N, C-alpha and C positions, 0 to 999 in steps of 0.2 A: 515440571514433568510433562512431556508431550506423549500422548497415547497414539501410537501409529496403528491405523485402522485399515483393514482390508475389506472392501465391499464385494459381496458375492451375490449377484442376481442376474438371471438370464435375460431379463428385460432391460435393454439398453437405456430406455427412457427412465425407468425406475432407478436404475443404478446412478444415472446422472443427477436425479433428484436427491438421492441419498448423499452423493458427493457434495451437492450444493448445501444441503443441511449441515453436513460435517464441517464444511469450510466456514460456516457461521458460528461454530462453537469454539471458544478458546480452549486450548489444552488438547485439541485433537488435530491430527493431520492424516491425510489420505495416503496410505502406503501403496495402494493399487486397486484396480477393479478387475474382477473375474466374472465371466459369464457362464462358466461350467464348473463342475466338480474337479475335473482334471486340471483346468487352468488355475483354480483356487489352490489345489495342493501344490502345484508347481510354484506359484507365487509365495505360498507360505514357506516353502523350502528356500526360496531366493531372498525374500524380504524379512522373514522372521517377525511378523507384525505382533503387536500386543493384543489386539482385539480383532475379532472377526464378526462382521455384520453379515449373517448367513441366511439366505432365503432357503426354506426347506425344499422347495420344488426347483430342481435343476434338470436340464435336458438329458444328461448322461447318467447321473447317479443322484440319489436322494441326498439332501443336506444332512439327514440323519446318518447316512453311510459315511459322509465326510467327517462328522463329529466322532463316530465310533472309531474310525481309522486314526484320528488325531489322539483319542484317548488311548487306543491300543499301542500307539507309538510313544506314548508318554510325553507328548508335546505340551509345553506350558503356554497355552494361549486361551484367553478369555473369549467367550462367545455370547453374542446377542442374536438369538434365532428370530427370524421373521416368518410368521405363519398366519394362516387364516384362523378365525375364531373356532371353527368346527374341528380344527386339528390340534387344539391346545392339549387336550387330555392325552391324545396319542403321543404328542411330543414329550409330555411329562413321563408317561409310563415307559416309553422307549429308552429314555435317557436316565431314568431313575434319579432325577434331580440333578443331573450333571450340567444343566444350563444355568448360567448366572442370571440371565434376564431373557425375556422374549418380548417382541412387539407384535401386536395383532393388527393385520392389515384390514382396511386402510387406516392410515394415521397421518396426522398433520404435523407440522414442525414442532408445535408446543409439546405434544406427546413424545416425539423423538428427542427433543432437548431434555425433557425431564428424565427420561429413561437413561440417557447417556450421562447427565449430570449426577444422577443417583449412583450409577456405576462408578464414575470417576471419583466421587466423594468416598465411597466405601473402599475403593482400591487405594486411594491416598491414605486412608486411615490404617490400612494394613501395612503399607510400605513405610509410613512415617513413624510407626511404633517399633522401637528396637527390641523392647522386652514385653511382648504380648503373652499373657498366660492363656491357657487353653480355653477358658471361659470367654475371654474377649475375642479370641480367634473364632470360636463357634458363633458368637453373637454377630460379628461382622459378616461372616460367611452367610449367616441366616438372613441378614439384610440384603445381601447380594442375590439370594435365591428366592426372596419373598415375592409373591405375585400381588397384583392389584386385588384389594379386598372387595368382597361383594357389596359391602355397605358404604363404600367410599363413593363420592360424587364422580361423575365421568371426568376423566382427565387427571385424577389424582391416583398415585400408586402407593401401596403399602410400604414399599422399601424406602421411598423418599419421606413419607410421613414418619417412619421410625427414626430416620436420620435427624429430622427436625426436632422431634420429641426428645431424642437423646441429647441433642445440643442444649435444649432448655434444661434438662435434668442436670447437666454439668455446669450450668451457669450459676454464679454465686448469688445473683438476684434476678432482676428483670433484664430483658435484652430487646434490642430493636431488630427489625427484619434484616437490616444491613449487617448487624453483628452475627446473627444466625447464619446468614449467607456466607460470611467470612469463615465461620467455623466448619461449615458443611461442604463448601465448594459449590453451592447452588447459586443461581442468580438471585438478586434481591427480590425481584418480582415473584419468582417461584417460591422462595422462602415465605414471602408475605401470604401467598395463596394458602400454603399449608398451615401457617400460624393462624390465619383467620378461620380455617376449618377446625382447628383445635379449640379455638375460642367458642365456636358454635357448638362443638361437642361437649363443652363444659369442663375440659381438662386444663385449659389455659385461660388466664385472666388478662384482659386488655385494659391498660390505663393510658392516659394521655399526659405527656410531659410538656408543659408550656414554657417556651423560652421568651426572650425579650422581643424577638422579631420572627416573622415567618410562621409557617404552619406548625401546629403541635406535633410532637413526635409520638408515634405509637410505640408503646412498650409492652412486652409480653412476659408473663411470669407463669410458670407451671404451678398449678394448684395441687398442693400435697394431698395424699390420700386421706390424711386425718381431717383436712378441711372439708373435703367433699363428703366424708362419712358423717361429720358433725352436722352438715347442712341437712342431712336426711332426717 
């Protein structure tokens, strides 16, 4: 599955940076670049992209206006809104939770990658399940809409953390970072970062598996609630 992405930003240099970021991510392709709301709406009509990387501030109309128009027209297109930290609450209230994800400027490639990987993994889970009950649908949509938690270290997001934790809950035993990456659609490096955070938080146990040659393999296992309760 390739996610066709339309980049919308009035700053030509920023738009090119986002293009370069996207081209480094497997599973994504650039469907076009727009520098205004009018150009974005025209390209959406022509290209029918899967995902919109939408800056909130545009020269002719607000990005919020573009989102409202898309919703009013009933268009099925996912959106990652790009905004400043001071405008996050305005974004939330104006859209009543209608944005799957948002990125707070300024951000580096790692934050960009993790946000898009999290989105792609949740999207794949929805599209790959033929018979989802309403509980599962609500849970996955909740992952898509969850924001970075206040108690998480900088650079980690609540949505991606939930995906990694859910992957371990579904594992029959322990798992490596590579195995978790394969289940979630994340890179191995990203999966390892979140697994190590869960270890520090005390909800996942790390063990080392030693082979005949090479470095020992890190194995991660979810600690059941009964175990953590017994330790208290």
